[in-house]
DOMIFI-216060 format. One record per residue (C-alpha): x, y, z; residue number from 1; chain. Coordinates in nm, 4 decimals. Example, Ala and Ser with C-alpha at 12.3 -4.5 7.8 and 13.67 -1.06 7.14 Angstrom:
REM DOMIFI-216060
          u          v          w   resi   chain
     1.2300    -0.4500     0.7800      1       A
     1.3670    -0.1060     0.7140      2       A
This chain:
REM DOMIFI-216060
          u          v          w   resi   chain
    -0.8508     0.8656     2.7673      1       A
    -0.5304     0.7456     2.9273      2       A
    -0.1961     0.8248     2.7763      3       A
    -0.0085     0.5045     2.6914      4       A
     0.3664     0.5326     2.6579      5       A
     0.4715     0.2654     2.4118      6       A
     0.7953     0.0698     2.4568      7       A
     0.9244     0.2067     2.1269      8       A
     0.9769     0.5227     2.3314      9       A
     1.0065     0.3983     2.6884     10       A
     1.1245     0.0410     2.7304     11       A
     0.9212    -0.1774     2.9610     12       A
     1.0795    -0.5001     3.0725     13       A
     0.8349    -0.7824     3.1293     14       A
     0.9631    -1.0905     3.3066     15       A
     0.7680    -1.4071     3.2472     16       A
     0.8340    -1.7434     3.4040     17       A
     0.8744    -2.0440     3.1812     18       A
     0.5483    -2.1807     3.3165     19       A
     0.3690    -1.8706     3.1924     20       A
     0.4827    -1.9174     2.8335     21       A
     0.1630    -2.0785     2.7118     22       A
     0.0244    -2.0786     2.3584     23       A
     0.3817    -2.0753     2.2221     24       A
     0.4110    -1.7040     2.3088     25       A
     0.7523    -1.5502     2.3516     26       A
     0.8851    -1.2134     2.4613     27       A
     1.0547    -0.9813     2.2124     28       A
     1.3646    -0.7799     2.2925     29       A
     1.1576    -0.4668     2.3590     30       A
     0.9246    -0.6420     2.6021     31       A
     0.6559    -0.6842     2.3414     32       A
     0.4715    -1.0204     2.3541     33       A
     0.4858    -1.1734     2.0082     34       A
     0.4123    -1.4949     1.8280     35       A
     0.3450    -1.5898     1.4677     36       A
     0.0105    -1.7156     1.5960     37       A
    -0.2750    -1.4638     1.6030     38       A
    -0.3331    -1.3733     1.9666     39       A
    -0.5516    -1.1329     2.1613     40       A
    -0.2423    -1.0205     2.3525     41       A
    -0.0595    -0.9092     2.0372     42       A
    -0.3705    -0.7359     1.9039     43       A
    -0.4119    -0.5496     2.2328     44       A
    -0.0494    -0.4378     2.2162     45       A
    -0.0859    -0.2876     1.8696     46       A
    -0.4206    -0.1250     1.9491     47       A
    -0.2976     0.0335     2.2713     48       A
    -0.0218     0.2097     2.0816     49       A
    -0.2123     0.3069     1.7675     50       A
    -0.5056     0.4369     1.9740     51       A
    -0.2913     0.6126     2.2356     52       A
    -0.3090     0.9847     2.3040     53       A
     0.0547     1.0000     2.1923     54       A
    -0.0598     0.9673     1.8289     55       A
    -0.3320     1.2322     1.8719     56       A
    -0.5923     1.0563     1.6591     57       A
    -0.3708     0.9776     1.3549     58       A
    -0.5227     1.2439     1.1303     59       A
    -0.3833     1.2139     0.7780     60       A
    -0.0385     1.3695     0.7252     61       A
    -0.0009     1.4798     1.0893     62       A
     0.2946     1.3813     1.3096     63       A
     0.0710     1.1246     1.4816     64       A
    -0.0147     0.9630     1.1477     65       A
     0.3522     0.9547     1.0550     66       A
     0.4318     0.7858     1.3871     67       A
     0.1642     0.5254     1.3144     68       A
     0.3033     0.4682     0.9640     69       A
     0.6560     0.4287     1.1021     70       A
     0.5298     0.1768     1.3575     71       A
     0.3533    -0.0286     1.0874     72       A
     0.6619    -0.0181     0.8632     73       A
     0.8842    -0.1303     1.1518     74       A
     0.6528    -0.4253     1.2144     75       A
     0.6543    -0.5167     0.8437     76       A
     1.0337    -0.5103     0.8503     77       A
     1.0427    -0.7258     1.1638     78       A
     0.8173    -0.9845     0.9989     79       A
     1.0394    -0.9959     0.6906     80       A
     0.7979    -0.8341     0.4451     81       A
     0.9654    -0.6912     0.1383     82       A
     0.9470    -0.3093     0.1031     83       A
     0.7891    -0.2331    -0.2352     84       A
     0.7032     0.1369    -0.1943     85       A
     0.8741     0.4499    -0.3190     86       A
     1.2499     0.4096    -0.3706     87       A
     1.2495     0.0662    -0.2097     88       A
     1.0801     0.1864     0.1104     89       A
     0.7641     0.0691     0.2854     90       A
     0.5833     0.3940     0.1917     91       A
     0.3729     0.4859    -0.1106     92       A
     0.3344     0.8628    -0.0849     93       A
     0.0461     1.0591    -0.2361     94       A
    -0.0514     1.4278    -0.2379     95       A
    -0.3800     1.5659    -0.1108     96       A
    -0.5379     1.8964    -0.0125     97       A
    -0.5211     1.9062     0.3670     98       A
    -0.6741     2.2453     0.4297     99       A
    -0.6755     2.6128     0.3454    100       A
    -0.5354     2.9197     0.5131    101       A
    -0.5753     3.2912     0.4610    102       A
    -0.3676     3.4673     0.1999    103       A
    -0.2504     3.8249     0.2441    104       A
    -0.5180     3.9985     0.0349    105       A
    -0.8477     3.9470     0.2193    106       A
    -1.0462     4.2705     0.2351    107       A
    -1.3968     4.3919     0.3111    108       A
    -1.5107     4.7514     0.2949    109       A
    -1.8254     4.9379     0.2010    110       A
    -1.9535     5.2776     0.1101    111       A
    -2.2489     5.3383     0.3437    112       A
    -2.4461     5.6429     0.2250    113       A
    -2.1232     5.8010     0.1021    114       A
    -1.9185     5.7068     0.4110    115       A
    -1.6286     5.4592     0.3766    116       A
    -1.6181     5.1744     0.6303    117       A
    -1.3430     4.9124     0.6479    118       A
    -1.3668     4.5855     0.8438    119       A
    -1.0890     4.3612     0.9720    120       A
    -1.0394     3.9999     0.8692    121       A
    -1.0742     3.7529     1.1604    122       A
    -1.2325     4.0212     1.3793    123       A
    -1.5248     4.1384     1.1618    124       A
    -1.5323     3.8872     0.8776    125       A
    -1.3760     3.5596     0.7681    126       A
    -1.3731     3.4021     0.4200    127       A
    -1.5388     3.0610     0.4013    128       A
    -1.3007     2.7794     0.3115    129       A
    -1.5194     2.6840     0.0141    130       A
    -1.5229     3.0370    -0.1292    131       A
    -1.4013     3.1002    -0.4780    132       A
    -1.1173     3.3518    -0.4948    133       A
    -1.1258     3.7001    -0.6394    134       A
    -1.2424     4.0564    -0.5870    135       A
    -1.5691     4.2359    -0.6598    136       A
    -1.7557     4.5613    -0.5986    137       A
    -2.1246     4.4902    -0.5492    138       A
    -2.4591     4.6211    -0.4346    139       A
    -2.5992     4.4400    -0.1310    140       A
    -2.9289     4.2558    -0.0849    141       A
    -3.0721     4.1151     0.2384    142       A
    -3.2204     3.7716     0.1571    143       A
    -3.3503     3.6567     0.4950    144       A
    -3.2386     3.2998     0.5554    145       A
    -3.1144     3.2611     0.1980    146       A
    -3.3499     2.9689     0.1294    147       A
    -3.5197     2.8963    -0.2017    148       A
    -3.7744     2.6167    -0.1500    149       A
    -4.0810     2.6946    -0.3648    150       A
    -4.2098     2.3382    -0.3189    151       A
    -4.2247     2.4070     0.0569    152       A
    -4.4016     2.7381     0.0018    153       A
    -4.1033     2.9538     0.0933    154       A
    -3.8569     3.1450    -0.1260    155       A
    -3.6312     3.4242     0.0007    156       A
    -3.5310     3.4971    -0.3599    157       A
    -3.8828     3.5540    -0.4929    158       A
    -3.9393     3.9084    -0.6175    159       A
    -3.5837     4.0316    -0.5617    160       A
    -3.3038     4.0587    -0.8189    161       A
    -2.9707     3.9360    -0.6784    162       A
    -2.7812     3.9005    -1.0049    163       A
    -2.4206     4.0207    -0.9733    164       A
    -2.4878     4.1331    -0.6164    165       A
    -2.3800     4.0395    -0.2634    166       A
    -2.6517     3.8655    -0.0621    167       A
    -2.6646     3.8772     0.3182    168       A
    -2.8187     3.5649     0.4749    169       A
    -2.9069     3.4755     0.8327    170       A
    -2.7986     3.1460     0.9889    171       A
    -3.0375     2.8473     1.0087    172       A
    -3.4007     2.8539     0.8846    173       A
    -3.7416     3.0055     0.9683    174       A
    -3.7868     2.7017     1.1966    175       A
    -3.4588     2.7650     1.3780    176       A
    -3.1743     2.5159     1.3989    177       A
    -3.3787     2.2024     1.3287    178       A
    -3.1994     1.9656     1.0893    179       A
    -3.5115     1.7481     1.0674    180       A
    -3.7590     2.0270     0.9896    181       A
    -3.9026     2.0961     0.6449    182       A
    -3.6148     2.3357     0.5696    183       A
    -3.3410     2.1171     0.7177    184       A
    -3.1759     2.0291     0.3863    185       A
    -3.1508     2.3982     0.2934    186       A
    -2.9806     2.5132     0.6137    187       A
    -2.6126     2.4331     0.5511    188       A
    -2.3638     2.6948     0.4370    189       A
    -2.2960     2.4945     0.1215    190       A
    -2.6665     2.4690     0.0330    191       A
    -2.7203     2.8416     0.0813    192       A
    -2.4133     2.9245    -0.1260    193       A
    -2.5474     2.7032    -0.4047    194       A
    -2.8916     2.8671    -0.3946    195       A
    -2.7331     3.2137    -0.4092    196       A
    -2.5175     3.1082    -0.7042    197       A
    -2.8157     2.9552    -0.8839    198       A
    -2.9987     3.2890    -0.8585    199       A
    -2.7026     3.4737    -1.0087    200       A
    -2.5475     3.6255    -0.6951    201       A
    -2.1771     3.6987    -0.7131    202       A
    -2.1144     3.6733    -0.3381    203       A
    -2.2809     3.5634    -0.0143    204       A
    -2.2178     3.6767     0.3436    205       A
    -2.3476     3.4631     0.6304    206       A
    -2.4473     3.6732     0.9306    207       A
    -2.3160     3.5372     1.2610    208       A
    -2.5767     3.4544     1.5231    209       A
    -2.3384     3.5195     1.8148    210       A
    -2.2799     3.8761     1.9312    211       A
    -1.9102     3.7949     1.9769    212       A
    -1.7851     3.7033     1.6302    213       A
    -1.4855     3.5195     1.7782    214       A
    -1.7259     3.2694     1.9373    215       A
    -1.9076     3.2045     1.6114    216       A
    -1.8422     2.9015     1.3949    217       A
    -1.8119     3.1469     1.1060    218       A
    -1.4846     3.2819     1.2469    219       A
    -1.3049     2.9427     1.2301    220       A
    -1.2239     2.8920     0.8576    221       A
    -1.3419     2.5291     0.8729    222       A
    -1.2203     2.3099     0.5879    223       A
    -1.4658     2.0434     0.4714    224       A
    -1.2244     1.8359     0.2584    225       A
    -1.3840     1.9275    -0.0718    226       A
    -1.1235     1.9990    -0.3393    227       A
    -1.3422     2.2236    -0.5563    228       A
    -1.4713     2.5619    -0.4429    229       A
    -1.8384     2.6639    -0.4431    230       A
    -1.8194     2.8932    -0.7449    231       A
    -1.9218     3.2003    -0.5421    232       A
    -1.7399     3.4454    -0.3152    233       A
    -1.8412     3.3518     0.0391    234       A
    -1.7628     3.4886     0.3826    235       A
    -1.8813     3.4945     0.7402    236       A
    -1.9837     3.8377     0.8676    237       A
    -2.0007     3.9666     1.2237    238       A
    -2.3388     4.0708     1.3491    239       A
    -2.2081     4.4236     1.4083    240       A
    -2.0871     4.4613     1.0470    241       A
    -2.4200     4.3321     0.9176    242       A
    -2.6031     4.5789     1.1420    243       A
    -2.4009     4.8624     0.9913    244       A
    -2.4912     4.7587     0.6363    245       A
    -2.8591     4.7087     0.7130    246       A
    -2.8683     5.0262     0.9230    247       A
    -2.7348     5.2341     0.6322    248       A
    -3.0494     5.1310     0.4448    249       A
    -3.2708     5.2507     0.7316    250       A
    -3.3454     4.9107     0.8852    251       A
    -3.2344     4.6996     1.1794    252       A
    -3.1369     4.3355     1.1730    253       A
    -3.3569     4.2543     1.4722    254       A
    -3.6639     4.4057     1.3060    255       A
    -3.6032     4.2139     0.9845    256       A
    -3.5511     3.8841     1.1658    257       A
    -3.8534     3.9393     1.3915    258       A
    -4.0758     4.0063     1.0901    259       A
    -3.9427     3.6952     0.9169    260       A
    -3.9961     3.4675     1.2148    261       A
    -4.3403     3.6063     1.2982    262       A
    -4.4919     3.5946     0.9510    263       A
    -4.2894     3.2976     0.8222    264       A
    -4.2775     3.4905     0.4949    265       A
    -3.9730     3.6348     0.3147    266       A
    -3.8672     3.9948     0.3821    267       A
    -3.5885     4.0218     0.1241    268       A
    -3.4893     4.3643    -0.0041    269       A
    -3.2128     4.5579    -0.1719    270       A
    -3.0068     4.7714     0.0695    271       A
    -2.9996     5.1143    -0.0966    272       A
    -2.6955     5.3263    -0.0273    273       A
    -2.4770     5.0200     0.0419    274       A
    -2.1971     4.9296    -0.1982    275       A
    -1.9522     4.6624    -0.0856    276       A
    -1.5986     4.5865    -0.2043    277       A
    -1.4531     4.2519    -0.1060    278       A
    -1.1591     4.0327    -0.1893    279       A
    -1.1055     3.6676    -0.0932    280       A
    -0.7546     3.5244    -0.0948    281       A
    -0.7211     3.1605     0.0163    282       A
    -0.4200     2.9309    -0.0111    283       A
    -0.4716     2.5572    -0.0429    284       A
    -0.2421     2.3497     0.1761    285       A
    -0.1137     2.0471    -0.0139    286       A
     0.0467     1.7756     0.1967    287       A
     0.1823     1.4284     0.1393    288       A
     0.0389     1.1242     0.3102    289       A
     0.1533     0.7649     0.2778    290       A
     0.0143     0.4166     0.2396    291       A
     0.2366     0.1567     0.4089    292       A
     0.3054    -0.1445     0.1863    293       A
     0.4759    -0.4794     0.2473    294       A
     0.5036    -0.7802     0.0157    295       A
     0.5299    -1.1543     0.0704    296       A
     0.6172    -1.3463    -0.2449    297       A
     0.4484    -1.6759    -0.3169    298       A
     0.6421    -1.9911    -0.3973    299       A
     0.4467    -2.1395    -0.6888    300       A
     0.6145    -2.0561    -1.0229    301       A
     0.2786    -2.0449    -1.2006    302       A
     0.0836    -1.8459    -0.9384    303       A
     0.3282    -1.6204    -0.7551    304       A
     0.2767    -1.3352    -1.0052    305       A
    -0.0829    -1.3114    -0.8843    306       A
    -0.1435    -1.1198    -0.5625    307       A
    -0.4036    -1.1011    -0.2874    308       A
    -0.4246    -0.7585    -0.1232    309       A
    -0.5048    -0.7406     0.2475    310       A
    -0.5810    -0.3885     0.3621    311       A
    -0.6918    -0.1673     0.6500    312       A
    -0.6839     0.2095     0.6961    313       A
    -0.4734     0.3448     0.9820    314       A
    -0.5850     0.7093     0.9780    315       A
    -0.8584     0.8588     1.1973    316       A
    -1.0075     1.1997     1.2828    317       A
    -0.7304     1.3567     1.4881    318       A
    -0.9000     1.6147     1.7103    319       A
    -1.2401     1.5705     1.5501    320       A
    -1.3290     1.8211     1.2810    321       A
    -1.6366     1.8087     1.0573    322       A
    -1.6604     1.4282     1.0625    323       A
    -1.6830     1.4045     1.4405    324       A
    -2.0168     1.2848     1.5774    325       A
    -1.9432     1.4661     1.9034    326       A
    -1.9339     1.8287     1.7801    327       A
    -1.9134     1.9692     2.1319    328       A
    -1.5958     1.7652     2.1874    329       A
    -1.4098     1.8786     1.8767    330       A
    -1.0600     1.9608     1.9965    331       A
    -1.0367     1.6451     2.2054    332       A
    -0.8350     1.3497     2.0780    333       A
    -1.0439     1.1051     1.8764    334       A
    -0.8307     0.7944     1.9268    335       A
    -1.0164     0.5654     1.6864    336       A
    -0.9429     0.2379     1.8647    337       A
    -1.2073     0.0497     1.6691    338       A
    -1.1934     0.2858     1.3698    339       A
    -0.9458     0.1686     1.2675    340       A
    -0.6673     0.0719     1.5046    341       A
    -0.8545    -0.2580     1.5283    342       A
    -0.8337    -0.3284     1.1543    343       A
    -0.4729    -0.2124     1.1360    344       A
    -0.3812    -0.4412     1.4249    345       A
    -0.5541    -0.7283     1.2490    346       A
    -0.3550    -0.6475     0.9359    347       A
    -0.0296    -0.6641     1.1347    348       A
    -0.1184    -0.9966     1.2926    349       A
    -0.2066    -1.1419     0.9526    350       A
     0.1197    -1.0106     0.8070    351       A
     0.3195    -1.1755     1.0849    352       A
     0.1332    -1.5065     1.0651    353       A
     0.1339    -1.5343     0.6867    354       A
     0.4955    -1.4224     0.6493    355       A
     0.5910    -1.7089     0.8813    356       A
     0.4114    -1.9434     0.6370    357       A
     0.5644    -1.7973     0.3193    358       A
     0.7190    -2.1266     0.2072    359       A
     0.3718    -2.2796     0.1774    360       A
     0.2077    -1.9847    -0.0012    361       A
     0.1394    -2.0255    -0.3717    362       A
     0.0181    -1.6738    -0.4538    363       A
     0.1857    -1.3565    -0.3327    364       A
     0.0367    -1.1269    -0.0688    365       A
     0.0474    -0.7477    -0.0539    366       A
    -0.0333    -0.5870     0.2807    367       A
    -0.1451    -0.2223     0.2632    368       A
    -0.2200     0.0114     0.5520    369       A
    -0.4096     0.2953     0.3838    370       A
    -0.4124     0.6601     0.4821    371       A
    -0.6771     0.9205     0.3978    372       A
    -0.9746     0.6846     0.4224    373       A
    -1.1698     0.9234     0.6446    374       A
    -1.1272     1.2064     0.3913    375       A
    -1.2756     1.0027     0.1061    376       A
    -1.0775     0.6799     0.0427    377       A
    -0.7787     0.8866    -0.0677    378       A
    -0.5079     0.6252    -0.0126    379       A
    -0.6889     0.3355    -0.1752    380       A
    -0.8052     0.5558    -0.4644    381       A
    -0.4447     0.6576    -0.5203    382       A
    -0.3260     0.2968    -0.5063    383       A
    -0.5650     0.1675    -0.7749    384       A
    -0.4536     0.4526    -1.0025    385       A
    -0.0854     0.3849    -0.9251    386       A
    -0.0756     0.0118    -0.8431    387       A
     0.2465    -0.1446    -0.7216    388       A
     0.1351    -0.4809    -0.8618    389       A
    -0.0646    -0.4499    -1.1870    390       A
    -0.4381    -0.4651    -1.1160    391       A
    -0.4850    -0.7395    -1.3743    392       A
    -0.2631    -0.9552    -1.1509    393       A
    -0.4638    -0.8715    -0.8359    394       A
    -0.7044    -1.1574    -0.7702    395       A
    -0.8820    -1.0293    -0.4565    396       A
    -0.8855    -0.7532    -0.1949    397       A
    -0.9703    -0.8237     0.1683    398       A
    -1.0513    -0.5220     0.3847    399       A
    -1.0553    -0.4979     0.7651    400       A
    -1.2337    -0.1929     0.9058    401       A
    -1.3761    -0.1717     1.2599    402       A
    -1.3390    -0.5351     1.3640    403       A
    -1.2861    -0.4705     1.7346    404       A
    -1.6386    -0.4664     1.8785    405       A
    -1.7668    -0.8209     1.8300    406       A
    -2.0992    -0.8375     2.0167    407       A
    -2.3416    -1.1267     2.0451    408       A
    -2.1000    -1.3252     1.8253    409       A
    -2.2141    -1.1209     1.5216    410       A
    -1.9713    -1.0752     1.2319    411       A
    -2.0626    -0.8733     0.9225    412       A
    -1.9061    -0.9659     0.5880    413       A
    -1.9816    -0.7608     0.2776    414       A
    -1.8857    -0.8316    -0.0823    415       A
    -2.0086    -1.1906    -0.1074    416       A
    -2.1695    -1.1144    -0.4411    417       A
    -1.8459    -0.9893    -0.5983    418       A
    -1.7342    -1.3452    -0.6733    419       A
    -1.9283    -1.6730    -0.6949    420       A
    -1.6427    -1.8281    -0.4968    421       A
    -1.7067    -1.6259    -0.1803    422       A
    -2.0346    -1.7596    -0.0447    423       A
    -1.9331    -2.1294    -0.0352    424       A
    -1.5923    -2.0370     0.1096    425       A
    -1.7407    -1.8273     0.3923    426       A
    -2.0079    -2.0846     0.4718    427       A
    -1.7513    -2.3633     0.4891    428       A
    -1.5188    -2.1686     0.7179    429       A
    -1.8035    -2.0698     0.9475    430       A
    -1.8939    -2.4321     1.0180    431       A
    -1.5873    -2.4261     1.2410    432       A
    -1.5815    -2.0584     1.3468    433       A
    -1.9554    -2.0528     1.4289    434       A
    -2.0110    -1.6785     1.4015    435       A
    -2.3601    -1.5353     1.3775    436       A
    -2.2936    -1.4068     1.0261    437       A
    -2.4626    -1.1072     0.8661    438       A
    -2.3632    -1.0914     0.5011    439       A
    -2.4169    -0.8570     0.2097    440       A
    -2.3459    -0.8982    -0.1580    441       A
    -2.2405    -0.5455    -0.2556    442       A
    -1.8868    -0.4335    -0.3269    443       A
    -1.9540    -0.0635    -0.2726    444       A
    -1.9382     0.0769     0.0791    445       A
    -1.7810     0.3491     0.2872    446       A
    -1.4374     0.1855     0.3141    447       A
    -1.1325     0.1078     0.1028    448       A
    -1.2562    -0.2118    -0.0627    449       A
    -1.4796     0.0109    -0.2788    450       A
    -1.1789     0.1424    -0.4716    451       A
    -1.0865    -0.2137    -0.5740    452       A
    -1.4391    -0.3303    -0.6517    453       A
    -1.4727    -0.0401    -0.8956    454       A
    -1.1693    -0.1830    -1.0782    455       A
    -1.3422    -0.5220    -1.1170    456       A
    -1.1543    -0.6942    -0.8349    457       A
    -1.3462    -0.9319    -0.6028    458       A
    -1.3596    -0.7973    -0.2471    459       A
    -1.4440    -0.9130     0.1043    460       A
    -1.5077    -0.6584     0.3787    461       A
    -1.4953    -0.7670     0.7446    462       A
    -1.6725    -0.5496     1.0031    463       A
    -1.8260    -0.5900     1.3495    464       A
    -2.0681    -0.2994     1.3315    465       A
    -2.1169     0.0647     1.4264    466       A
    -2.1581     0.1597     1.7935    467       A
    -2.2269     0.4616     2.0123    468       A
    -1.8556     0.5561     2.0283    469       A
    -1.8177     0.5760     1.6497    470       A
    -1.6337     0.8970     1.5465    471       A
    -1.6256     1.0188     1.9054    472       A
    -1.3424     1.0691     2.1574    473       A
    -1.4792     0.7717     2.3521    474       A
    -1.3628     0.5160     2.0917    475       A
    -1.0770     0.4019     2.3169    476       A
    -0.8659     0.0881     2.3482    477       A
    -1.0248    -0.0325     2.6703    478       A
    -1.3520    -0.0920     2.4832    479       A
    -1.2062    -0.3326     2.2285    480       A
    -1.3071    -0.6971     2.2541    481       A
    -0.9611    -0.8339     2.1751    482       A
    -1.0609    -1.1977     2.2214    483       A
    -1.3458    -1.1480     1.9757    484       A
    -1.1180    -0.9666     1.7335    485       A
    -0.8653    -1.2494     1.7497    486       A
    -1.1398    -1.4885     1.6357    487       A
    -1.2262    -1.2581     1.3445    488       A
    -0.8611    -1.2284     1.2357    489       A
    -0.8130    -1.6063     1.2535    490       A
    -1.1210    -1.6420     1.0316    491       A
    -0.9648    -1.4048     0.7761    492       A
    -0.6361    -1.5954     0.8015    493       A
    -0.8092    -1.9204     0.7093    494       A
    -0.9854    -1.7485     0.4181    495       A
    -0.6553    -1.6152     0.2807    496       A
    -0.4886    -1.9566     0.3092    497       A
    -0.7607    -2.1116     0.0982    498       A
    -0.7805    -1.8349    -0.1631    499       A
    -0.4045    -1.8292    -0.2209    500       A
    -0.4028    -2.2050    -0.2882    501       A
    -0.6907    -2.2209    -0.5387    502       A
    -0.5737    -2.3401    -0.8815    503       A
    -0.7815    -2.0694    -1.0549    504       A
    -0.8424    -1.7132    -0.9433    505       A
    -1.1869    -1.6158    -0.8110    506       A
    -1.4123    -1.4813    -1.0854    507       A
    -1.5426    -1.1252    -1.0552    508       A
    -1.9113    -1.0391    -1.0680    509       A
    -2.0840    -0.7025    -1.0490    510       A
    -2.3483    -0.6607    -0.7862    511       A
    -2.5892    -0.4177    -0.6285    512       A
    -2.4369    -0.2095    -0.3455    513       A
    -2.4627    -0.3149     0.0168    514       A
    -2.5184     0.0418     0.1354    515       A
    -2.8080     0.1974     0.3160    516       A
    -2.9526     0.4882     0.1205    517       A
    -2.8755     0.8271     0.2655    518       A
    -3.1540     0.9550     0.4838    519       A
    -3.3687     1.2115     0.3022    520       A
    -3.2920     1.1004    -0.0554    521       A
    -3.5952     1.0011    -0.2568    522       A
    -3.4038     0.8859    -0.5633    523       A
    -3.1006     0.6942    -0.6790    524       A
    -2.9040     0.7437    -1.0013    525       A
    -2.6475     0.4663    -0.9536    526       A
    -2.3421     0.6897    -0.9816    527       A
    -2.0342     0.6427    -0.7618    528       A
    -1.8351     0.9650    -0.7113    529       A
    -1.4570     0.9702    -0.7023    530       A
    -1.3815     1.1736    -0.3885    531       A
    -1.0084     1.1763    -0.4540    532       A
    -1.0138     1.3742    -0.7803    533       A
    -0.9612     1.7509    -0.7778    534       A
    -1.1966     1.8682    -1.0544    535       A
    -1.4624     2.1315    -1.1129    536       A
    -1.7708     1.9104    -1.0993    537       A
    -1.7984     1.5528    -0.9758    538       A
    -1.5924     1.2802    -1.1405    539       A
    -1.7519     0.9371    -1.1433    540       A
    -1.5396     0.6394    -1.0469    541       A
    -1.8102     0.3874    -1.1288    542       A
    -2.1634     0.3235    -1.2513    543       A
    -2.3833     0.0582    -1.0909    544       A
    -2.5027    -0.2158    -1.3205    545       A
    -2.8656    -0.1789    -1.4316    546       A
    -2.8935     0.1663    -1.2736    547       A
    -3.0520     0.4788    -1.4244    548       A
    -2.7006     0.6111    -1.4862    549       A
    -2.6049     0.3060    -1.6923    550       A
    -2.9301     0.3249    -1.8892    551       A
    -2.8664     0.6943    -1.9576    552       A
    -2.5207     0.6159    -2.0966    553       A
    -2.3036     0.7575    -1.8186    554       A
    -1.9580     0.6052    -1.7829    555       A
    -1.6828     0.5829    -1.5229    556       A
    -1.4547     0.8828    -1.5738    557       A
    -1.7359     1.1216    -1.6702    558       A
    -1.7379     1.4550    -1.4860    559       A
    -2.0891     1.5692    -1.3944    560       A
    -2.1209     1.9470    -1.4381    561       A
    -2.5005     1.9930    -1.4397    562       A
    -2.8064     1.8100    -1.3069    563       A
    -3.1371     1.9535    -1.4286    564       A
    -3.0838     2.3307    -1.3897    565       A
    -2.8254     2.3071    -1.1103    566       A
    -2.4630     2.3693    -1.2061    567       A
    -2.2358     2.1211    -1.0282    568       A
    -1.9051     2.2502    -0.8926    569       A
    -1.8409     1.9907    -0.6194    570       A
    -1.9831     1.6917    -0.4339    571       A
    -2.2006     1.9143    -0.2139    572       A
    -2.3758     2.0638    -0.5173    573       A
    -2.4293     1.7130    -0.6531    574       A
    -2.5758     1.5870    -0.3258    575       A
    -2.8098     1.8863    -0.3088    576       A
    -2.9173     1.8339    -0.6711    577       A
    -3.0068     1.4689    -0.6048    578       A
    -3.2349     1.5858    -0.3251    579       A
    -3.4264     1.7994    -0.5755    580       A
    -3.5101     1.5092    -0.8091    581       A
    -3.8313     1.3094    -0.8238    582       A
    -3.8519     0.9343    -0.8997    583       A
    -3.9598     0.8673    -1.2557    584       A
    -3.9182     1.2294    -1.3707    585       A
    -3.6767     1.2513    -1.6644    586       A
    -3.4109     1.5221    -1.6312    587       A
    -3.0990     1.6302    -1.8138    588       A
    -2.7542     1.5495    -1.6819    589       A
    -2.4558     1.7161    -1.8428    590       A
    -2.1105     1.5581    -1.8303    591       A
    -1.7614     1.6134    -1.9600    592       A
    -1.6150     1.3046    -2.1249    593       A
    -1.2602     1.3780    -2.2258    594       A
    -1.2830     1.6796    -2.4581    595       A
    -1.6555     1.6325    -2.5253    596       A
    -1.9513     1.7862    -2.3434    597       A
    -2.2549     1.5544    -2.3452    598       A
    -2.6139     1.6184    -2.2401    599       A
    -2.7907     1.2945    -2.1480    600       A
    -3.1419     1.2125    -2.0291    601       A
    -3.1738     1.0237    -1.7013    602       A
    -3.4785     0.8906    -1.5155    603       A
    -3.4098     0.8662    -1.1389    604       A
    -3.5479     0.5613    -0.9655    605       A
    -3.7074     0.5549    -0.6216    606       A
    -3.4966     0.4350    -0.3315    607       A
């Protein structure tokens, strides 16, 4: 990755001869090539800055993200877009939980056969970021790998009572660290915490596999962007501390693990003479992020109160974190040139081009650069709950996400089924553009258009596909096909010009999702979680038409708190519970609806 110093910080003077001024391009005062026309050169300029090392991956609410937001706002101002955000600015701020840090009252000590032993936070133990808070004094139980999978013929909790006790669990599974093995879905910290909680344990300690605790993942206090805790006290424990606890009961950790791995049968047991006192004190870090918003008013007296939203998210992964697909490179800058400096650059070019045509526009346009998309559509979820223009006046939402890697002339457009007007429009435009189109009907996907579809707004989602650099530090500006992206953005420009001029707004239709099912799931319920809500349970932002959830009577706004016999505290519990269901087997699902608690019957369908 090469550091690019942008002219906003260090002015570069570019001298062009008159003969070189082709395509009506001109040179701005800061040396930036600019034209109201949509050009590959302008797109490259925006991308090089937004995906530069200077912005350090634009993680939500970081200085790099704020620099990106300021850049977008400055461009909106230069194009003459009206600021319609907070207090007449270009920013719509929203709060979110950005992480956790240790409070002052984290403690771990034990009485080992009458002898008091105290351990040090960060050096001998570390609370897990998803731990509940509180203090307890508990007996200890070794539970092997902490896996309860009776259907796979293995249950570390069989024959041992862990109620109101601390359980000690090894990392991974009896098959090692194999995510695709028969125990793969039970191996995560979250899954093991859930299984411990389901069996009545009050606390769980994960035993580090590394001899040096500082080199263990358990020592890092990793935040996984879930608002709700796991409902159980949870901590990472050094191998030495675990050895002391197990040794006080007359055993060794190596012997227990060797017996487990050799026999492939549980070796769980209470640790007599061991009584543990622990306290977990975590502080949630709330920060403010910002969507960047700019408005172009239409000129038709009858239509200008209606608005078309054009959006793209400008945030990315920063230095990696849990969403990085290059875990060994976490700590390196993930520049996100395609994801989504490309879409943001397309948004800027559209804003410039369409603002220059404002006198001919009938409907109004609202341009939104969203933040928090990578953490669960936070910015777009906030916008639809706090709209700047009333949602009933919003006729369509067009989303640009990862449009910078056009290959083999292939353009993907999702959402065609969300309005009967879309398919003929796209087909007509493509007679000239001549893309190899891949289309989908669904309005639900892993990007910001989903938030609008769930509010009954027709959507179109433009995308050029996933690639080997996705969510890795290698997603850099030099890999963007700017000429191909310019063609995509011109296609969107033509679509907007036609939609804004239609005498009637496009009708909305509900449709099946255009999402691939998650690998490993056997069933589908048809529920759409709201990742932006901080609740105990899982709040539903939508229900798919004709789905098992709709047939069972679930509604948008319900909070799922139980599936079958699994209590749901967060999205991870809910995901795990879905993996336990069988197609066609009726189960109970318990929800909170306002002040009421409802128990409904639902029949999952096969994927």
